[in-house]
N, CA, C and O atoms as a CHARMM CRD file, in Angstrom:
* protein
*
  356
    1    1 MET  N    120.49100 119.35600  55.17900 PROA 1      0.00000
    2    1 MET  CA   119.93800 120.54600  55.80200 PROA 1      0.00000
    3    1 MET  C    121.07800 121.41800  56.32000 PROA 1      0.00000
    4    1 MET  O    121.92600 120.95300  57.08100 PROA 1      0.00000
    5    2 ASN  N    121.09500 122.67800  55.90500 PROA 2      0.00000
    6    2 ASN  CA   122.14200 123.60300  56.30100 PROA 2      0.00000
    7    2 ASN  C    121.77400 124.24100  57.63700 PROA 2      0.00000
    8    2 ASN  O    120.81100 125.00200  57.72500 PROA 2      0.00000
    9    3 LYS  N    122.53100 123.93200  58.65400 PROA 3      0.00000
   10    3 LYS  CA   122.26100 124.45300  59.98500 PROA 3      0.00000
   11    3 LYS  C    123.16700 125.64700  60.25200 PROA 3      0.00000
   12    3 LYS  O    124.39100 125.50800  60.27000 PROA 3      0.00000
   13    4 GLN  N    122.56900 126.82400  60.45900 PROA 4      0.00000
   14    4 GLN  CA   123.34400 128.02900  60.73100 PROA 4      0.00000
   15    4 GLN  C    123.46900 128.22000  62.23100 PROA 4      0.00000
   16    4 GLN  O    122.55200 127.92500  62.99700 PROA 4      0.00000
   17    5 SER  N    124.63800 128.72600  62.63100 PROA 5      0.00000
   18    5 SER  CA   124.81200 129.02200  64.05000 PROA 5      0.00000
   19    5 SER  C    123.97900 130.25300  64.39700 PROA 5      0.00000
   20    5 SER  O    123.75900 131.11400  63.54500 PROA 5      0.00000
   21    6 PRO  N    123.51800 130.33800  65.63300 PROA 6      0.00000
   22    6 PRO  CA   122.68000 131.47600  66.01700 PROA 6      0.00000
   23    6 PRO  C    123.45400 132.79100  65.98500 PROA 6      0.00000
   24    6 PRO  O    124.65300 132.83500  66.26200 PROA 6      0.00000
   25    7 LYS  N    122.74200 133.85400  65.64200 PROA 7      0.00000
   26    7 LYS  CA   123.33600 135.19300  65.59100 PROA 7      0.00000
   27    7 LYS  C    123.47300 135.73000  67.01000 PROA 7      0.00000
   28    7 LYS  O    122.56600 135.57100  67.82700 PROA 7      0.00000
   29    8 THR  N    124.59500 136.36200  67.30000 PROA 8      0.00000
   30    8 THR  CA   124.83200 136.99300  68.59200 PROA 8      0.00000
   31    8 THR  C    124.80800 138.50200  68.40000 PROA 8      0.00000
   32    8 THR  O    125.63000 139.04500  67.66200 PROA 8      0.00000
   33    9 VAL  N    123.88000 139.18200  69.05300 PROA 9      0.00000
   34    9 VAL  CA   123.81200 140.63900  68.99300 PROA 9      0.00000
   35    9 VAL  C    124.73200 141.18500  70.07200 PROA 9      0.00000
   36    9 VAL  O    124.48900 140.98700  71.26300 PROA 9      0.00000
   37   10 LEU  N    125.78500 141.86800  69.65800 PROA 10     0.00000
   38   10 LEU  CA   126.77200 142.38700  70.59800 PROA 10     0.00000
   39   10 LEU  C    126.39200 143.75800  71.13700 PROA 10     0.00000
   40   10 LEU  O    126.66100 144.06600  72.29800 PROA 10     0.00000
   41   11 VAL  N    125.76800 144.58300  70.30400 PROA 11     0.00000
   42   11 VAL  CA   125.32100 145.91000  70.71500 PROA 11     0.00000
   43   11 VAL  C    123.96700 146.17500  70.06800 PROA 11     0.00000
   44   11 VAL  O    123.80000 145.96900  68.86500 PROA 11     0.00000
   45   12 ASP  N    123.01100 146.62500  70.85100 PROA 12     0.00000
   46   12 ASP  CA   121.69500 147.02000  70.34500 PROA 12     0.00000
   47   12 ASP  C    121.36600 148.35200  71.00500 PROA 12     0.00000
   48   12 ASP  O    121.03100 148.39700  72.18900 PROA 12     0.00000
   49   13 TYR  N    121.46000 149.43200  70.24400 PROA 13     0.00000
   50   13 TYR  CA   121.39100 150.77100  70.82800 PROA 13     0.00000
   51   13 TYR  C    120.54600 151.68900  69.94700 PROA 13     0.00000
   52   13 TYR  O    120.72500 151.71900  68.73000 PROA 13     0.00000
   53   14 GLU  N    119.64700 152.42200  70.54500 PROA 14     0.00000
   54   14 GLU  CA   118.87400 153.45600  69.86600 PROA 14     0.00000
   55   14 GLU  C    118.77500 154.65700  70.79200 PROA 14     0.00000
   56   14 GLU  O    118.64800 154.51000  72.00800 PROA 14     0.00000
   57   15 GLU  N    118.83400 155.84900  70.20300 PROA 15     0.00000
   58   15 GLU  CA   118.70800 157.06800  70.99900 PROA 15     0.00000
   59   15 GLU  C    118.18200 158.17900  70.09600 PROA 15     0.00000
   60   15 GLU  O    118.64400 158.33700  68.96600 PROA 15     0.00000
   61   16 LYS  N    117.23600 158.93200  70.58500 PROA 16     0.00000
   62   16 LYS  CA   116.77900 160.11800  69.85600 PROA 16     0.00000
   63   16 LYS  C    117.80100 161.21500  70.09000 PROA 16     0.00000
   64   16 LYS  O    118.22000 161.45400  71.22300 PROA 16     0.00000
   65   17 MET  N    118.21200 161.89800  68.98800 PROA 17     0.00000
   66   17 MET  CA   119.18900 162.97300  69.07100 PROA 17     0.00000
   67   17 MET  C    118.98500 163.90200  67.90000 PROA 17     0.00000
   68   17 MET  O    118.22900 163.59400  66.97900 PROA 17     0.00000
   69   18 SER  N    119.65200 165.03600  67.92800 PROA 18     0.00000
   70   18 SER  CA   119.56200 165.97600  66.80800 PROA 18     0.00000
   71   18 SER  C    120.31500 165.40100  65.60000 PROA 18     0.00000
   72   18 SER  O    121.16100 164.51900  65.74300 PROA 18     0.00000
   73   19 LEU  N    119.99300 165.91200  64.42400 PROA 19     0.00000
   74   19 LEU  CA   120.69600 165.49400  63.21800 PROA 19     0.00000
   75   19 LEU  C    122.18100 165.81100  63.33300 PROA 19     0.00000
   76   19 LEU  O    123.01500 165.01900  62.89400 PROA 19     0.00000
   77   20 ASP  N    122.52600 166.96500  63.92100 PROA 20     0.00000
   78   20 ASP  CA   123.94100 167.31300  64.11300 PROA 20     0.00000
   79   20 ASP  C    124.65200 166.28800  64.99500 PROA 20     0.00000
   80   20 ASP  O    125.77900 165.89400  64.69400 PROA 20     0.00000
   81   21 GLN  N    124.01100 165.85200  66.07700 PROA 21     0.00000
   82   21 GLN  CA   124.61700 164.84700  66.95700 PROA 21     0.00000
   83   21 GLN  C    124.79800 163.52200  66.20900 PROA 21     0.00000
   84   21 GLN  O    125.82800 162.86300  66.35000 PROA 21     0.00000
   85   22 ALA  N    123.79800 163.13600  65.41600 PROA 22     0.00000
   86   22 ALA  CA   123.88000 161.88000  64.67300 PROA 22     0.00000
   87   22 ALA  C    124.99700 161.91700  63.63600 PROA 22     0.00000
   88   22 ALA  O    125.74000 160.94700  63.48600 PROA 22     0.00000
   89   23 THR  N    125.11700 163.04700  62.91400 PROA 23     0.00000
   90   23 THR  CA   126.18000 163.12700  61.90300 PROA 23     0.00000
   91   23 THR  C    127.55800 163.15600  62.55100 PROA 23     0.00000
   92   23 THR  O    128.50600 162.60100  61.99800 PROA 23     0.00000
   93   24 THR  N    127.68600 163.78800  63.70700 PROA 24     0.00000
   94   24 THR  CA   128.96000 163.78600  64.43100 PROA 24     0.00000
   95   24 THR  C    129.33000 162.36800  64.84900 PROA 24     0.00000
   96   24 THR  O    130.49100 161.97600  64.74000 PROA 24     0.00000
   97   25 PHE  N    128.35900 161.59800  65.32500 PROA 25     0.00000
   98   25 PHE  CA   128.57800 160.20200  65.71300 PROA 25     0.00000
   99   25 PHE  C    129.08400 159.39700  64.51200 PROA 25     0.00000
  100   25 PHE  O    130.06600 158.66200  64.61800 PROA 25     0.00000
  101   26 LEU  N    128.39700 159.54400  63.36100 PROA 26     0.00000
  102   26 LEU  CA   128.80500 158.81500  62.15400 PROA 26     0.00000
  103   26 LEU  C    130.16600 159.29000  61.64500 PROA 26     0.00000
  104   26 LEU  O    130.97900 158.47800  61.20400 PROA 26     0.00000
  105   27 GLU  N    130.42000 160.60500  61.70300 PROA 27     0.00000
  106   27 GLU  CA   131.72100 161.12500  61.27200 PROA 27     0.00000
  107   27 GLU  C    132.86100 160.56400  62.11300 PROA 27     0.00000
  108   27 GLU  O    133.94900 160.30600  61.59800 PROA 27     0.00000
  109   28 THR  N    132.61200 160.37300  63.41200 PROA 28     0.00000
  110   28 THR  CA   133.63100 159.79600  64.28700 PROA 28     0.00000
  111   28 THR  C    133.96100 158.37500  63.85300 PROA 28     0.00000
  112   28 THR  O    135.13000 157.99000  63.81700 PROA 28     0.00000
  113   29 ILE  N    132.93800 157.59400  63.52600 PROA 29     0.00000
  114   29 ILE  CA   133.16100 156.22400  63.03700 PROA 29     0.00000
  115   29 ILE  C    133.96300 156.25900  61.74600 PROA 29     0.00000
  116   29 ILE  O    134.93700 155.52100  61.60100 PROA 29     0.00000
  117   30 VAL  N    133.56300 157.11000  60.80700 PROA 30     0.00000
  118   30 VAL  CA   134.25400 157.20900  59.51800 PROA 30     0.00000
  119   30 VAL  C    135.71700 157.61400  59.71400 PROA 30     0.00000
  120   30 VAL  O    136.61400 157.02500  59.11000 PROA 30     0.00000
  121   31 LYS  N    135.95100 158.61600  60.55500 PROA 31     0.00000
  122   31 LYS  CA   137.33400 159.07800  60.79900 PROA 31     0.00000
  123   31 LYS  C    138.19100 157.95800  61.37800 PROA 31     0.00000
  124   31 LYS  O    139.32100 157.74500  60.93700 PROA 31     0.00000
  125   32 LYS  N    137.65600 157.24200  62.36600 PROA 32     0.00000
  126   32 LYS  CA   138.41100 156.13700  62.97800 PROA 32     0.00000
  127   32 LYS  C    138.70900 155.04200  61.94800 PROA 32     0.00000
  128   32 LYS  O    139.82100 154.51600  61.90400 PROA 32     0.00000
  129   33 LEU  N    137.71900 154.70200  61.12400 PROA 33     0.00000
  130   33 LEU  CA   137.93900 153.66500  60.11300 PROA 33     0.00000
  131   33 LEU  C    138.98600 154.09800  59.08800 PROA 33     0.00000
  132   33 LEU  O    139.82000 153.29200  58.67700 PROA 33     0.00000
  133   34 LYS  N    138.94800 155.36200  58.67300 PROA 34     0.00000
  134   34 LYS  CA   139.93300 155.85800  57.70900 PROA 34     0.00000
  135   34 LYS  C    141.33500 155.86300  58.29400 PROA 34     0.00000
  136   34 LYS  O    142.28600 155.44400  57.63400 PROA 34     0.00000
  137   35 GLU  N    141.47100 156.33600  59.53700 PROA 35     0.00000
  138   35 GLU  CA   142.78900 156.52200  60.13900 PROA 35     0.00000
  139   35 GLU  C    143.34200 155.25500  60.79100 PROA 35     0.00000
  140   35 GLU  O    144.53200 154.96400  60.67400 PROA 35     0.00000
  141   36 GLU  N    142.47700 154.49900  61.48200 PROA 36     0.00000
  142   36 GLU  CA   142.94900 153.37500  62.28900 PROA 36     0.00000
  143   36 GLU  C    142.42500 152.01900  61.82900 PROA 36     0.00000
  144   36 GLU  O    142.86000 150.97900  62.32500 PROA 36     0.00000
  145   37 LYS  N    141.48900 152.03300  60.87900 PROA 37     0.00000
  146   37 LYS  CA   140.86600 150.80100  60.36700 PROA 37     0.00000
  147   37 LYS  C    140.02400 150.08400  61.40800 PROA 37     0.00000
  148   37 LYS  O    139.64100 148.93200  61.20600 PROA 37     0.00000
  149   38 SER  N    139.72900 150.75300  62.52500 PROA 38     0.00000
  150   38 SER  CA   138.89200 150.15200  63.56700 PROA 38     0.00000
  151   38 SER  C    138.37600 151.24000  64.49400 PROA 38     0.00000
  152   38 SER  O    138.84900 152.37600  64.46000 PROA 38     0.00000
  153   39 PHE  N    137.40200 150.88300  65.32100 PROA 39     0.00000
  154   39 PHE  CA   136.89400 151.77200  66.35800 PROA 39     0.00000
  155   39 PHE  C    136.34200 150.91100  67.48500 PROA 39     0.00000
  156   39 PHE  O    136.15800 149.70500  67.32000 PROA 39     0.00000
  157   40 THR  N    136.08200 151.52800  68.61700 PROA 40     0.00000
  158   40 THR  CA   135.60100 150.80000  69.79000 PROA 40     0.00000
  159   40 THR  C    134.22100 151.30500  70.17100 PROA 40     0.00000
  160   40 THR  O    133.99500 152.51200  70.25200 PROA 40     0.00000
  161   41 LEU  N    133.30200 150.38400  70.40200 PROA 41     0.00000
  162   41 LEU  CA   131.97800 150.71800  70.92000 PROA 41     0.00000
  163   41 LEU  C    131.93700 150.32600  72.39000 PROA 41     0.00000
  164   41 LEU  O    132.28600 149.20200  72.75100 PROA 41     0.00000
  165   42 THR  N    131.50900 151.25800  73.23300 PROA 42     0.00000
  166   42 THR  CA   131.40500 150.98500  74.66600 PROA 42     0.00000
  167   42 THR  C    129.98700 151.31500  75.10700 PROA 42     0.00000
  168   42 THR  O    129.48400 152.41400  74.87100 PROA 42     0.00000
  169   43 GLN  N    129.35700 150.34800  75.74800 PROA 43     0.00000
  170   43 GLN  CA   128.01100 150.53200  76.29000 PROA 43     0.00000
  171   43 GLN  C    128.02000 149.96700  77.69800 PROA 43     0.00000
  172   43 GLN  O    128.14300 148.75800  77.89600 PROA 43     0.00000
  173   44 GLY  N    127.88800 150.85800  78.67500 PROA 44     0.00000
  174   44 GLY  CA   127.98000 150.41900  80.06300 PROA 44     0.00000
  175   44 GLY  C    129.38300 149.91400  80.34000 PROA 44     0.00000
  176   44 GLY  O    130.36200 150.62000  80.09700 PROA 44     0.00000
  177   45 ASP  N    129.48300 148.68900  80.84900 PROA 45     0.00000
  178   45 ASP  CA   130.79700 148.11600  81.14700 PROA 45     0.00000
  179   45 ASP  C    131.27400 147.16600  80.04700 PROA 45     0.00000
  180   45 ASP  O    132.27300 146.46900  80.22300 PROA 45     0.00000
  181   46 LYS  N    130.56400 147.13400  78.91400 PROA 46     0.00000
  182   46 LYS  CA   130.95200 146.24800  77.80700 PROA 46     0.00000
  183   46 LYS  C    131.59200 147.05800  76.68600 PROA 46     0.00000
  184   46 LYS  O    131.07800 148.09900  76.27800 PROA 46     0.00000
  185   47 THR  N    132.72500 146.55500  76.19900 PROA 47     0.00000
  186   47 THR  CA   133.47000 147.20800  75.13200 PROA 47     0.00000
  187   47 THR  C    133.66600 146.22900  73.99000 PROA 47     0.00000
  188   47 THR  O    133.97200 145.05700  74.20700 PROA 47     0.00000
  189   48 HSD  N    133.48400 146.72300  72.75700 PROA 48     0.00000
  190   48 HSD  CA   133.64400 145.88600  71.56200 PROA 48     0.00000
  191   48 HSD  C    134.53700 146.60800  70.56200 PROA 48     0.00000
  192   48 HSD  O    134.23900 147.72700  70.14500 PROA 48     0.00000
  193   49 GLN  N    135.62300 145.96600  70.18300 PROA 49     0.00000
  194   49 GLN  CA   136.51300 146.48000  69.14800 PROA 49     0.00000
  195   49 GLN  C    135.92800 146.07000  67.79800 PROA 49     0.00000
  196   49 GLN  O    135.68300 144.88700  67.56200 PROA 49     0.00000
  197   50 VAL  N    135.70600 147.03500  66.92100 PROA 50     0.00000
  198   50 VAL  CA   135.14800 146.77700  65.59600 PROA 50     0.00000
  199   50 VAL  C    136.26100 146.98800  64.57500 PROA 50     0.00000
  200   50 VAL  O    136.72900 148.10900  64.37200 PROA 50     0.00000
  201   51 THR  N    136.67500 145.90400  63.94100 PROA 51     0.00000
  202   51 THR  CA   137.75800 145.95400  62.96000 PROA 51     0.00000
  203   51 THR  C    137.31200 145.21300  61.70500 PROA 51     0.00000
  204   51 THR  O    137.51500 144.00400  61.59100 PROA 51     0.00000
  205   52 PRO  N    136.70700 145.93000  60.76800 PROA 52     0.00000
  206   52 PRO  CA   136.24500 145.27200  59.54100 PROA 52     0.00000
  207   52 PRO  C    137.41200 144.74200  58.71200 PROA 52     0.00000
  208   52 PRO  O    138.53000 145.25000  58.79200 PROA 52     0.00000
  209   53 SER  N    137.13500 143.71800  57.92200 PROA 53     0.00000
  210   53 SER  CA   138.11000 143.20700  56.96100 PROA 53     0.00000
  211   53 SER  C    138.33200 144.25800  55.87900 PROA 53     0.00000
  212   53 SER  O    137.50800 145.15900  55.72100 PROA 53     0.00000
  213   54 PRO  N    139.42900 144.16000  55.13300 PROA 54     0.00000
  214   54 PRO  CA   139.67200 145.12900  54.06000 PROA 54     0.00000
  215   54 PRO  C    138.56900 145.12000  52.99200 PROA 54     0.00000
  216   54 PRO  O    138.32800 146.13600  52.34200 PROA 54     0.00000
  217   55 GLN  N    137.91000 143.99000  52.81500 PROA 55     0.00000
  218   55 GLN  CA   136.82000 143.87500  51.84200 PROA 55     0.00000
  219   55 GLN  C    135.50000 143.80200  52.60500 PROA 55     0.00000
  220   55 GLN  O    135.29100 142.88000  53.39400 PROA 55     0.00000
  221   56 VAL  N    134.60700 144.77000  52.37700 PROA 56     0.00000
  222   56 VAL  CA   133.31000 144.80600  53.05200 PROA 56     0.00000
  223   56 VAL  C    132.19500 144.88300  52.01900 PROA 56     0.00000
  224   56 VAL  O    132.41900 145.22600  50.85800 PROA 56     0.00000
  225   57 GLU  N    131.00200 144.56000  52.46600 PROA 57     0.00000
  226   57 GLU  CA   129.81300 144.75500  51.64900 PROA 57     0.00000
  227   57 GLU  C    129.03900 145.92000  52.25900 PROA 57     0.00000
  228   57 GLU  O    128.77100 145.92600  53.46000 PROA 57     0.00000
  229   58 LEU  N    128.68200 146.90000  51.44000 PROA 58     0.00000
  230   58 LEU  CA   127.93200 148.06500  51.89400 PROA 58     0.00000
  231   58 LEU  C    126.50100 147.93900  51.40800 PROA 58     0.00000
  232   58 LEU  O    126.26200 147.70600  50.22300 PROA 58     0.00000
  233   59 GLU  N    125.54800 148.09200  52.31800 PROA 59     0.00000
  234   59 GLU  CA   124.13100 148.08200  51.95800 PROA 59     0.00000
  235   59 GLU  C    123.51500 149.40100  52.41300 PROA 59     0.00000
  236   59 GLU  O    123.70800 149.82700  53.55200 PROA 59     0.00000
  237   60 VAL  N    122.77400 150.04000  51.51400 PROA 60     0.00000
  238   60 VAL  CA   122.05100 151.27000  51.82600 PROA 60     0.00000
  239   60 VAL  C    120.58200 151.00800  51.52200 PROA 60     0.00000
  240   60 VAL  O    120.22700 150.56600  50.42900 PROA 60     0.00000
  241   61 LYS  N    119.73300 151.29000  52.51100 PROA 61     0.00000
  242   61 LYS  CA   118.30600 151.05200  52.34400 PROA 61     0.00000
  243   61 LYS  C    117.54400 152.28300  52.83800 PROA 61     0.00000
  244   61 LYS  O    117.78600 152.76600  53.94500 PROA 61     0.00000
  245   62 LEU  N    116.62500 152.78800  52.01300 PROA 62     0.00000
  246   62 LEU  CA   115.76300 153.90700  52.38700 PROA 62     0.00000
  247   62 LEU  C    114.32000 153.42400  52.30500 PROA 62     0.00000
  248   62 LEU  O    113.86700 152.95400  51.26100 PROA 62     0.00000
  249   63 GLU  N    113.60900 153.54400  53.41600 PROA 63     0.00000
  250   63 GLU  CA   112.22300 153.08700  53.49000 PROA 63     0.00000
  251   63 GLU  C    111.31900 154.23800  53.90800 PROA 63     0.00000
  252   63 GLU  O    111.76000 155.18700  54.55600 PROA 63     0.00000
  253   64 GLU  N    110.04200 154.14100  53.52700 PROA 64     0.00000
  254   64 GLU  CA   109.02900 155.10700  53.94700 PROA 64     0.00000
  255   64 GLU  C    107.73900 154.35100  54.20300 PROA 64     0.00000
  256   64 GLU  O    107.31200 153.52200  53.40000 PROA 64     0.00000
  257   65 ARG  N    107.13100 154.65400  55.33800 PROA 65     0.00000
  258   65 ARG  CA   105.84000 154.06800  55.67400 PROA 65     0.00000
  259   65 ARG  C    105.02600 155.11000  56.42900 PROA 65     0.00000
  260   65 ARG  O    105.43200 155.57900  57.49300 PROA 65     0.00000
  261   66 ASN  N    103.88600 155.46400  55.87600 PROA 66     0.00000
  262   66 ASN  CA   102.97400 156.41700  56.51300 PROA 66     0.00000
  263   66 ASN  C    103.66900 157.71900  56.92200 PROA 66     0.00000
  264   66 ASN  O    103.40500 158.25600  57.99700 PROA 66     0.00000
  265   67 GLY  N    104.55300 158.22000  56.06100 PROA 67     0.00000
  266   67 GLY  CA   105.23100 159.48400  56.33200 PROA 67     0.00000
  267   67 GLY  C    106.46300 159.38200  57.20700 PROA 67     0.00000
  268   67 GLY  O    107.14000 160.38300  57.43900 PROA 67     0.00000
  269   68 LYS  N    106.76700 158.18800  57.69600 PROA 68     0.00000
  270   68 LYS  CA   107.97300 157.98600  58.50900 PROA 68     0.00000
  271   68 LYS  C    109.06200 157.38500  57.62200 PROA 68     0.00000
  272   68 LYS  O    108.84400 156.37100  56.96000 PROA 68     0.00000
  273   69 HSD  N    110.22300 158.01400  57.61400 PROA 69     0.00000
  274   69 HSD  CA   111.33600 157.56400  56.77500 PROA 69     0.00000
  275   69 HSD  C    112.39800 156.87600  57.62300 PROA 69     0.00000
  276   69 HSD  O    112.59400 157.20200  58.79300 PROA 69     0.00000
  277   70 LYS  N    113.06900 155.92700  57.00900 PROA 70     0.00000
  278   70 LYS  CA   114.12400 155.17600  57.69600 PROA 70     0.00000
  279   70 LYS  C    115.27300 154.95400  56.71500 PROA 70     0.00000
  280   70 LYS  O    115.07500 154.42300  55.62200 PROA 70     0.00000
  281   71 LEU  N    116.47700 155.36900  57.11900 PROA 71     0.00000
  282   71 LEU  CA   117.68100 155.15400  56.32600 PROA 71     0.00000
  283   71 LEU  C    118.57300 154.20000  57.10000 PROA 71     0.00000
  284   71 LEU  O    118.92900 154.46400  58.24800 PROA 71     0.00000
  285   72 GLU  N    118.93300 153.09200  56.46800 PROA 72     0.00000
  286   72 GLU  CA   119.82900 152.12100  57.09600 PROA 72     0.00000
  287   72 GLU  C    121.11700 152.04000  56.30200 PROA 72     0.00000
  288   72 GLU  O    121.09400 151.90800  55.07800 PROA 72     0.00000
  289   73 LEU  N    122.23500 152.11900  56.99400 PROA 73     0.00000
  290   73 LEU  CA   123.56500 151.93700  56.41400 PROA 73     0.00000
  291   73 LEU  C    124.17000 150.72100  57.09600 PROA 73     0.00000
  292   73 LEU  O    124.24400 150.66800  58.32300 PROA 73     0.00000
  293   74 GLU  N    124.59600 149.76200  56.32100 PROA 74     0.00000
  294   74 GLU  CA   125.11200 148.51800  56.89800 PROA 74     0.00000
  295   74 GLU  C    126.41900 148.12800  56.23100 PROA 74     0.00000
  296   74 GLU  O    126.52000 148.10600  55.00400 PROA 74     0.00000
  297   75 LEU  N    127.41400 147.82300  57.04300 PROA 75     0.00000
  298   75 LEU  CA   128.66900 147.23700  56.56200 PROA 75     0.00000
  299   75 LEU  C    128.68600 145.79500  57.03100 PROA 75     0.00000
  300   75 LEU  O    128.39100 145.50500  58.19100 PROA 75     0.00000
  301   76 GLU  N    129.02800 144.90000  56.13400 PROA 76     0.00000
  302   76 GLU  CA   129.08300 143.48000  56.48700 PROA 76     0.00000
  303   76 GLU  C    130.40800 142.91100  55.99500 PROA 76     0.00000
  304   76 GLU  O    130.88000 143.26500  54.91500 PROA 76     0.00000
  305   77 TRP  N    131.01300 142.01800  56.80000 PROA 77     0.00000
  306   77 TRP  CA   132.28300 141.40600  56.42600 PROA 77     0.00000
  307   77 TRP  C    132.44400 140.09100  57.16600 PROA 77     0.00000
  308   77 TRP  O    131.74200 139.80900  58.13700 PROA 77     0.00000
  309   78 ARG  N    133.37100 139.30800  56.69100 PROA 78     0.00000
  310   78 ARG  CA   133.77200 138.07300  57.37500 PROA 78     0.00000
  311   78 ARG  C    135.18400 138.27300  57.88300 PROA 78     0.00000
  312   78 ARG  O    136.02200 138.85900  57.19800 PROA 78     0.00000
  313   79 GLU  N    135.44600 137.78800  59.07800 PROA 79     0.00000
  314   79 GLU  CA   136.78800 137.91700  59.64800 PROA 79     0.00000
  315   79 GLU  C    137.80800 137.27300  58.72800 PROA 79     0.00000
  316   79 GLU  O    137.61400 136.15900  58.24100 PROA 79     0.00000
  317   80 GLY  N    138.89800 137.99300  58.49700 PROA 80     0.00000
  318   80 GLY  CA   139.99300 137.46600  57.68800 PROA 80     0.00000
  319   80 GLY  C    139.74800 137.51400  56.19600 PROA 80     0.00000
  320   80 GLY  O    140.58200 137.03800  55.42600 PROA 80     0.00000
  321   81 GLN  N    138.61800 138.08100  55.75600 PROA 81     0.00000
  322   81 GLN  CA   138.31200 138.13000  54.32300 PROA 81     0.00000
  323   81 GLN  C    139.17100 139.18900  53.65000 PROA 81     0.00000
  324   81 GLN  O    139.20800 140.33700  54.09300 PROA 81     0.00000
  325   82 GLU  N    139.84100 138.81900  52.61000 PROA 82     0.00000
  326   82 GLU  CA   140.69100 139.73100  51.85700 PROA 82     0.00000
  327   82 GLU  C    140.07500 140.02600  50.50000 PROA 82     0.00000
  328   82 GLU  O    139.21400 139.28200  50.03000 PROA 82     0.00000
  329   83 PHE  N    140.50900 141.10200  49.87300 PROA 83     0.00000
  330   83 PHE  CA   140.02900 141.47300  48.53300 PROA 83     0.00000
  331   83 PHE  C    140.41000 140.38900  47.54800 PROA 83     0.00000
  332   83 PHE  O    141.56900 139.98200  47.47600 PROA 83     0.00000
  333   84 GLN  N    139.44700 139.93000  46.80300 PROA 84     0.00000
  334   84 GLN  CA   139.68200 138.84600  45.83800 PROA 84     0.00000
  335   84 GLN  C    139.57400 139.32900  44.39400 PROA 84     0.00000
  336   84 GLN  O    139.38200 138.51400  43.49200 PROA 84     0.00000
  337   85 GLY  N    139.69000 140.61400  44.15800 PROA 85     0.00000
  338   85 GLY  CA   139.54200 141.18000  42.83800 PROA 85     0.00000
  339   85 GLY  C    140.73100 140.89200  41.92400 PROA 85     0.00000
  340   85 GLY  O    141.67700 140.20800  42.31500 PROA 85     0.00000
  341   86 LEU  N    140.67000 141.41000  40.73500 PROA 86     0.00000
  342   86 LEU  CA   141.71500 141.23500  39.74300 PROA 86     0.00000
  343   86 LEU  C    142.93500 142.06100  40.09500 PROA 86     0.00000
  344   86 LEU  O    142.82100 143.24000  40.42900 PROA 86     0.00000
  345   87 LYS  N    144.10000 141.44300  40.02100 PROA 87     0.00000
  346   87 LYS  CA   145.35500 142.15500  40.29000 PROA 87     0.00000
  347   87 LYS  C    146.17500 142.21500  39.01800 PROA 87     0.00000
  348   87 LYS  O    146.19700 141.26200  38.23900 PROA 87     0.00000
  349   88 ILE  N    146.84100 143.32200  38.81000 PROA 88     0.00000
  350   88 ILE  CA   147.78100 143.47500  37.69600 PROA 88     0.00000
  351   88 ILE  C    149.15100 143.71700  38.30300 PROA 88     0.00000
  352   88 ILE  O    149.33800 144.64000  39.09500 PROA 88     0.00000
  353   89 GLU  N    150.09400 142.89100  37.93000 PROA 89     0.00000
  354   89 GLU  CA   151.45000 143.03000  38.49900 PROA 89     0.00000
  355   89 GLU  C    152.45000 143.27800  37.39900 PROA 89     0.00000
  356   89 GLU  O    153.64300 143.42200  37.66900 PROA 89     0.00000
């Protein structure tokens, strides 16, 4: 029997905002990842440094139910995971 360790939710945040505010928030994350390879999330007195591995899995999901749409963007990685693709030297 494969026993998985329990998942720890470090940040759980939702806020209604304008589309412009939401895109600015996402652009800030993208800019930090491009320039610094990491960003910091702060909620109250808790701070979390987010530093994805060089190899990530990207998931995009678009759902619709009764006229309500939901777009989810997810990056997933394992600490210390490196690109395992084909190399030509």
